[in-house]
C-alpha positions in Angstrom: 136.4 63.5 141.9 135.4 66.6 144.0 133.5 66.2 147.2 129.8 66.6 146.9 128.6 70.0 148.2 124.9 71.0 148.6 123.6 74.6 149.2 120.1 75.0 150.6 118.3 78.4 150.3 115.4 79.1 152.5 113.1 82.1 152.0 111.1 82.3 155.3 109.1 85.3 154.1 108.5 84.3 150.5 104.7 84.8 150.4 104.8 88.2 152.0 107.8 89.6 150.1 106.3 88.4 146.8 103.3 90.6 147.5 105.6 93.5 148.5 107.4 93.2 145.2 104.2 93.0 143.2 102.7 96.1 144.9 106.1 97.9 144.7 106.3 98.9 148.3 102.8 100.1 148.6 102.4 98.4 152.0 104.4 100.2 154.7 103.2 98.5 157.9 102.8 94.9 159.1 101.7 92.5 156.4 100.3 89.0 156.7 99.5 86.4 154.1 96.6 84.2 155.2 95.3 80.9 153.8 92.4 78.6 154.8 93.3 75.5 156.9 90.5 73.4 158.2 87.9 76.2 157.7 90.2 78.6 159.7 92.2 81.5 158.3 95.8 80.9 159.3 98.9 83.0 158.6 101.3 81.5 156.1 103.8 84.3 155.7 104.7 87.6 157.4 107.0 90.5 156.6 109.6 91.9 159.0 107.3 94.6 160.4 104.7 91.9 161.3 107.3 89.7 162.9 108.5 92.6 165.0 104.9 92.9 166.4 105.2 89.3 167.8 103.2 87.6 165.1 104.2 84.1 164.0 103.4 81.9 160.9 100.8 79.3 161.6 98.9 81.7 164.0 95.2 82.1 163.5 94.3 85.3 161.8 91.8 86.4 164.4 94.5 86.2 167.1 96.9 88.2 164.9 94.3 91.0 164.5 93.9 91.1 168.3 97.7 91.5 168.7 98.2 94.0 165.8 95.3 96.4 164.9 97.1 97.8 161.9 97.8 94.5 160.3 97.3 94.4 156.5 96.1 91.0 155.2 96.4 89.5 151.7 95.0 86.2 150.6 97.5 83.5 149.8 98.0 82.6 146.1 99.7 79.2 145.9 99.9 79.3 142.1 101.6 82.8 142.2 104.1 81.6 144.9 105.0 78.6 142.8 105.6 80.7 139.8 107.7 83.1 141.8 109.8 80.2 143.2 110.2 78.9 139.6 111.6 82.3 138.6 114.0 82.1 141.6 115.1 78.7 140.4 116.1 80.1 137.0 118.0 82.9 138.8 119.9 80.3 140.9 121.1 78.7 137.7 123.9 81.2 137.7 125.6 79.3 140.5 125.1 75.7 139.2 123.0 74.0 136.5 121.6 71.6 139.2 118.9 73.5 141.0 115.7 72.0 142.4 112.8 73.4 144.5 112.7 72.4 148.1 109.0 72.3 149.3 107.3 75.6 148.7 109.7 78.1 150.1 113.3 77.0 149.3 115.8 75.9 146.7 118.5 73.2 146.7 121.6 73.7 144.6 124.3 71.1 143.9 127.5 73.2 144.0 129.9 70.3 143.4 132.8 71.6 141.3 131.2 75.1 141.0 132.3 77.1 144.1 135.8 77.8 142.8 134.2 79.9 140.0 133.2 82.5 142.6 136.4 82.3 144.6 135.2 80.2 147.5 132.0 78.8 149.1 131.7 81.8 151.4 132.1 84.2 148.5 129.4 82.3 146.5 127.0 82.5 149.5 127.8 86.2 149.9 127.0 86.8 146.2 123.7 84.9 146.5 122.9 87.0 149.6 123.5 90.3 147.8 121.3 89.2 144.9 118.5 88.3 147.3 118.9 91.7 149.1 118.6 93.5 145.8 115.4 91.6 145.0 114.0 92.4 148.5 114.1 88.8 149.7 115.1 87.5 153.1 117.2 84.3 152.8 118.9 81.8 155.1 121.5 79.4 153.8 123.2 76.1 154.7 126.0 74.4 152.9 127.0 70.8 153.7 127.9 67.5 152.1 124.3 66.2 152.0 121.0 67.7 151.1 119.5 66.8 154.5 122.4 68.5 156.4 122.2 71.6 154.2 118.5 71.8 154.7 118.9 71.5 158.5 121.6 74.2 158.7 119.6 76.7 156.6 116.5 76.4 158.8 117.8 75.4 162.3 121.4 76.7 162.6 121.8 78.4 165.9 118.5 77.2 167.3 118.6 75.3 170.6 116.6 72.2 171.3 113.8 73.3 173.6 111.8 71.0 175.9 108.5 69.6 174.6 106.6 70.9 177.6 107.1 72.9 180.8 108.7 70.8 183.6 110.2 68.2 181.1 113.7 68.3 182.7 116.5 65.8 182.5 115.3 64.3 185.8 112.1 63.2 184.2 113.7 61.4 181.3 114.2 57.6 181.2 117.2 56.5 183.3 118.7 54.4 180.5 118.5 57.3 178.0 120.1 59.7 180.3 123.0 57.3 181.1 123.7 56.6 177.5 123.7 60.4 176.7 126.1 61.1 179.6 128.4 58.2 178.6 128.5 59.4 175.0 129.5 62.9 176.0 132.2 61.6 178.2 133.6 59.5 175.4 133.8 62.5 173.1 135.5 64.5 175.8 138.2 61.9 176.4 138.8 61.7 172.7 139.9 65.2 172.1 141.3 66.0 175.6 143.8 63.2 175.3 145.7 64.7 172.4 143.1 64.0 169.7 141.9 66.5 167.1 139.4 69.0 168.4 136.0 68.8 166.7 135.7 71.3 163.8 132.6 73.5 164.0 130.9 74.9 161.0 132.0 78.2 159.5 129.6 81.1 159.8 128.8 83.5 157.0 127.5 86.7 158.7 123.7 87.2 158.4 123.5 84.4 155.7 123.9 80.9 157.0 126.3 78.1 158.1 128.9 76.2 156.2 129.7 72.6 157.4 133.3 71.8 156.2 133.7 68.6 154.1 133.3 65.5 156.3 132.1 67.4 159.3 128.4 66.8 159.0 128.3 65.1 162.4 129.7 68.0 164.3 127.4 70.5 162.5 124.2 68.5 163.0 124.7 67.2 166.5 123.6 70.4 168.4 120.5 71.0 166.2 117.0 69.9 167.3 115.6 66.7 165.9 113.0 68.7 163.8 115.9 69.5 161.5 115.8 66.0 160.2 112.5 66.8 158.3 110.4 64.6 160.6 106.7 65.0 161.1 105.4 66.8 164.2 104.1 63.7 166.0 107.5 62.0 165.8 109.3 65.1 167.0 107.0 65.4 170.0 107.5 61.8 170.9 111.3 62.1 170.7 111.2 65.2 172.9 109.1 63.4 175.5 111.8 60.7 175.7 114.5 63.3 176.1 115.9 62.9 172.6 115.9 66.5 171.6 119.0 66.9 169.6 120.3 65.1 166.5 123.4 64.1 168.5 121.2 62.2 171.0 119.8 60.1 168.1 123.2 59.3 166.5 124.3 57.2 169.4 121.1 55.1 169.8 120.8 51.6 168.4 119.3 51.8 164.9 117.2 48.7 165.3 115.5 50.2 168.4 114.8 53.5 166.6 113.4 51.8 163.6 111.2 49.5 165.7 109.8 52.3 167.8 109.6 55.2 165.3 109.5 53.5 161.9 112.1 53.3 159.1 111.4 57.0 158.2 113.5 58.3 161.1 116.4 56.0 160.3 116.2 57.0 156.6 116.3 60.7 157.5 119.3 60.1 159.7 121.1 58.2 156.9 120.3 60.9 154.4 121.6 63.7 156.6 124.8 61.8 157.4 125.4 60.7 153.8 124.8 57.0 154.3 121.7 57.0 152.1 121.7 58.7 148.7 119.5 61.8 148.1 120.3 63.4 144.7 119.3 66.9 143.7 116.8 66.4 140.8 116.5 69.7 138.9 113.2 70.4 137.2 113.3 69.9 133.5 112.9 73.0 131.5 109.9 73.0 129.3 110.3 72.5 125.5 110.5 75.7 123.5 110.1 75.7 119.8 110.9 78.8 117.8 112.8 79.7 114.6 113.7 83.1 113.1 114.9 84.4 109.8 117.0 87.5 109.6 116.7 89.3 106.2 119.5 91.1 104.4 117.1 93.7 103.0 113.7 94.8 104.4 110.6 93.2 102.7 107.0 94.2 102.5 105.3 92.1 99.8 103.0 89.2 100.6 105.0 86.9 98.4 108.2 87.6 100.3 106.5 86.9 103.7 105.3 83.6 102.3 108.7 82.7 101.1 110.1 83.4 104.5 107.5 81.2 106.1 108.3 78.4 103.7 111.9 78.5 104.9 111.1 78.6 108.6 108.2 76.2 108.8 110.0 73.0 107.8 112.7 73.6 110.4 110.1 74.2 113.1 108.2 71.1 112.2 111.3 69.0 112.1 112.1 70.1 115.7 108.5 69.3 116.7 108.8 65.8 115.2 112.1 65.2 116.9 110.4 65.8 120.3 107.2 63.8 119.3 105.0 66.9 119.5 102.8 69.0 117.3 101.9 72.7 117.3 98.4 73.7 118.6 98.9 77.5 118.7 101.5 79.4 116.8 102.6 83.1 116.6 104.3 84.8 113.7 106.3 87.9 114.6 107.3 90.5 112.0 110.0 92.8 113.3 110.0 96.1 111.3 112.9 98.5 110.6 111.4 101.1 112.9 111.8 98.7 115.9 108.1 98.0 115.9 106.7 94.4 115.9 103.6 93.0 114.2 102.3 89.6 115.4 99.5 87.3 114.4 98.4 84.1 116.2 96.8 81.0 114.7 95.3 78.0 116.3 94.7 74.5 114.9 91.8 72.2 115.6 94.3 69.4 116.3 98.0 69.5 117.1 100.0 69.1 113.9 103.6 69.2 112.6 102.7 69.1 108.9 103.8 72.3 107.1 101.1 71.9 104.5 98.4 72.1 107.2 99.9 75.0 109.0 100.9 77.2 106.1 97.3 78.0 104.8 96.3 79.3 108.3 99.3 81.6 108.4 98.6 82.8 104.9 95.1 83.8 105.9 96.5 86.0 108.7 99.2 87.8 106.7 96.9 90.5 105.6 96.7 91.7 109.2 100.5 92.5 109.2 101.4 96.1 108.5 104.9 96.1 106.9 105.4 99.8 107.5 108.9 100.8 106.1 109.9 97.2 105.8 110.3 93.9 107.8 113.9 92.8 108.5 113.3 89.8 110.7 110.6 87.0 111.0 110.1 84.8 114.0 107.8 81.8 114.3 107.1 80.4 117.7 104.9 77.6 119.1 102.9 79.0 122.0 101.2 75.7 122.8 102.5 72.2 121.9 100.9 68.8 122.4 102.2 65.3 122.1 101.3 63.4 119.0 101.1 59.6 119.0 101.7 57.8 115.7 98.6 56.0 114.4 99.4 52.8 112.5 96.4 51.0 111.0 96.3 47.3 111.9 94.3 44.4 110.5 93.4 43.1 107.1 93.8 45.2 103.9 90.2 46.3 103.8 90.2 47.3 107.5 93.5 49.2 107.0 92.0 51.0 104.0 88.9 51.9 106.0 91.0 53.2 108.8 93.1 55.3 106.5 89.9 56.8 104.9 88.6 57.7 108.4 91.8 59.4 109.2 91.7 61.4 106.0 88.1 62.4 106.6 89.1 63.5 110.2 92.0 65.5 108.9 89.8 67.3 106.3 87.3 68.2 109.1 90.1 69.4 111.3 91.5 71.6 108.5 88.0 73.0 107.9 87.7 73.9 111.6 91.1 75.5 111.6 90.3 77.6 108.5 87.0 78.8 110.0 88.7 79.4 113.3 91.3 81.6 111.7 88.5 83.9 110.5 86.0 83.6 113.3 88.0 82.3 116.2 88.2 78.7 117.4 85.9 79.4 120.3 83.1 80.3 117.9 83.2 76.8 116.3 81.1 74.4 118.4 79.6 71.0 118.1 76.7 69.2 119.9 77.1 66.1 122.0 74.1 64.0 123.3 73.4 64.1 127.1 71.3 61.8 129.2 68.3 63.8 130.3 64.5 63.6 129.9 64.3 67.4 129.9 64.0 68.5 126.2 66.4 71.4 126.4 69.0 69.4 128.3 69.4 66.5 125.9 72.6 67.9 124.4 75.7 69.8 125.4 77.6 72.5 123.4 81.3 71.9 123.2 84.2 73.6 121.4 84.9 71.8 118.2 88.6 72.4 118.4 88.9 70.8 121.8 86.5 67.9 121.6 86.0 64.7 119.6 82.9 64.0 117.5 80.2 62.1 119.4 80.7 58.4 119.1 77.8 56.3 117.9 74.3 57.2 116.8 72.4 60.0 118.4 70.0 58.5 120.9 66.3 58.7 119.9 63.8 60.5 122.2 60.8 58.5 123.5 58.6 60.7 121.2 59.4 63.0 118.2 60.8 66.3 119.2 60.2 69.6 117.3 62.7 71.0 114.8 62.8 74.4 116.7 62.8 74.8 120.4 62.6 78.1 122.2 61.9 79.4 125.7 58.3 78.6 126.7 55.9 81.3 125.5 52.5 82.0 127.1 49.4 80.7 125.3 46.1 82.3 126.2 43.7 79.4 126.8 41.4 78.1 129.6 43.5 76.8 132.5 42.4 73.2 132.1 44.5 70.2 131.2 42.3 69.5 128.2 43.6 70.7 124.8 41.8 73.9 123.9 39.8 74.1 120.7 40.8 77.7 120.2 43.8 79.5 121.7 45.7 82.8 121.2 49.5 82.8 120.7 51.8 85.5 119.4 48.9 87.9 118.9 47.0 85.5 116.7 44.0 83.2 117.1 44.5 79.6 116.3 42.0 76.8 115.7 42.7 73.2 116.7 42.5 70.6 114.0 44.3 67.6 115.6 46.2 66.8 118.8 48.4 63.9 119.9 49.4 63.3 123.5 49.9 63.8 126.3 53.5 63.1 127.2 54.2 63.9 130.9 57.6 65.2 131.8 58.5 66.0 135.4 61.2 68.5 136.6 64.5 67.3 138.0 63.8 67.6 141.7 67.5 67.3 142.6 68.3 70.5 140.7 67.1 74.0 141.2 66.0 75.1 137.7 64.0 78.4 137.6 62.5 77.4 134.2 60.8 74.4 135.8 59.2 76.0 138.8 55.8 75.6 137.1 55.8 71.9 138.0 54.9 68.8 136.0 54.2 69.4 132.2 51.9 67.5 129.8 53.2 68.0 126.2 50.9 67.8 123.2 51.7 67.8 119.4 49.0 70.2 118.1 48.1 70.6 114.5 46.2 73.8 113.6 43.7 74.3 110.8 46.3 76.0 108.7 48.7 73.0 109.0 51.1 74.5 111.6 52.4 71.8 114.0 53.2 73.2 117.5 54.5 71.7 120.7 52.3 72.9 123.5 52.3 71.9 127.1 50.1 72.4 130.1 52.0 73.3 133.3 50.1 72.0 136.3 51.6 74.6 138.5 54.3 74.2 141.2 55.6 77.4 142.6 53.7 79.3 139.8 50.2 79.3 138.5 49.1 76.7 136.0 48.6 77.4 132.3 49.4 76.6 128.6 52.7 77.4 126.9 54.2 76.9 123.5 57.7 75.3 123.5 58.5 74.6 119.9 57.5 74.1 116.3 57.7 71.0 114.0 58.8 71.2 110.3 
């Protein structure tokens, strides 16, 4: 069985170089990518020109502007950086099928049994470096037996362990710690000066990274700072204050003492770096992709021929969906013509489905939008959005099972209707109302998309008093500014005579919300019947931020 080998790729300028690629070199000077940390703009990535000016990641943006007047700043986009890193993960699949993302700016590749395909490990790293250079990316690499060791070599190879603060010399360290460190060094020296094998250092790939030979993780990691063990900043600072600045200083310490003082996390990171604790490379699972195509021996152009092609492709596509326990929510039919042009139509379903008889009518309604031109020689059907479908098995007595099946059939019929209407009007145009808890008349319901919501459960809650059939924005009524119902009033350019009035019903505005429509204050609603039989919903606004007066808010049937 081949020895396990892990390659770590670190892109120290990923955020800035992504923007340079997107803007195609439009930025020639220093560039900084800034994000908000604790209400402060902090630099997250820099390009080479900005680093040459002395700027550093993690520096406040105001300090960077003071140091470099010509600095160009772009806001950080974590979603775009994650998508860019996912694209790099697919690129790294050329070296090994086991590729995983390491934090937000690196990749981890399990090269076990793969390096010989490129000649050697150094040749593989050189090939990866050339690819990154062609993509305009800066990269640092580390290759070792373990994930932790490769990660440390990629980020800290060649970096010396610096003291935690000025004046923190060896004379200020604990006497016992200094004695153990000196004893350990003398033991190593006697080992290889008395005829033993000299310690093997890691190979260096110029301008790319370090390679720790198999079984030589100790010698490769010993001179690196303790931060290379992926420890938090507080633990690193505490170790530095005790004089334990290098990984080699930790390897000779008693494990029980380290675990008791710094927690089990430090010991676990040591074991992972040295290979005593397993740390596998878990590649991200590629998303499910469902698509089928049909290549035709002769070009077609008739509607019947297109339907025949769909009838051959759709069952295969639905079988693949069923095998993965999913259903199609949005599909696209592509018709590739003989003149290299492509016509496409998209259909959406009210509910995810993998039943061909429910999907076919929606595609048939869209076929008239396809221009066959000189003929279609290939059809392709692809699922753009898939959702999991859970099997529903009715349980209970026979009557309950029959009722449940009937409800499912009614729901399927409604979903098919929504899908057919959506194919003509668009699914976003089909809406349904859900009740909402509010005493404000126009806020007692919410509008939701029918294709992405369930019908309201239970009965619609009844209001404290009858509500009008039609409600509109309050319209001014010309009447005396008194809370008593007027005997005569003018509304919509017409005089009205009062015959009967019922009320009042007082409704107060929601004081915890700022609603411009309710700045007139408390309202007293009346059901008013005029002499001609018209029933109106009038209210008297007592006046808050506005003047008092009468308004008409709706009409009864």
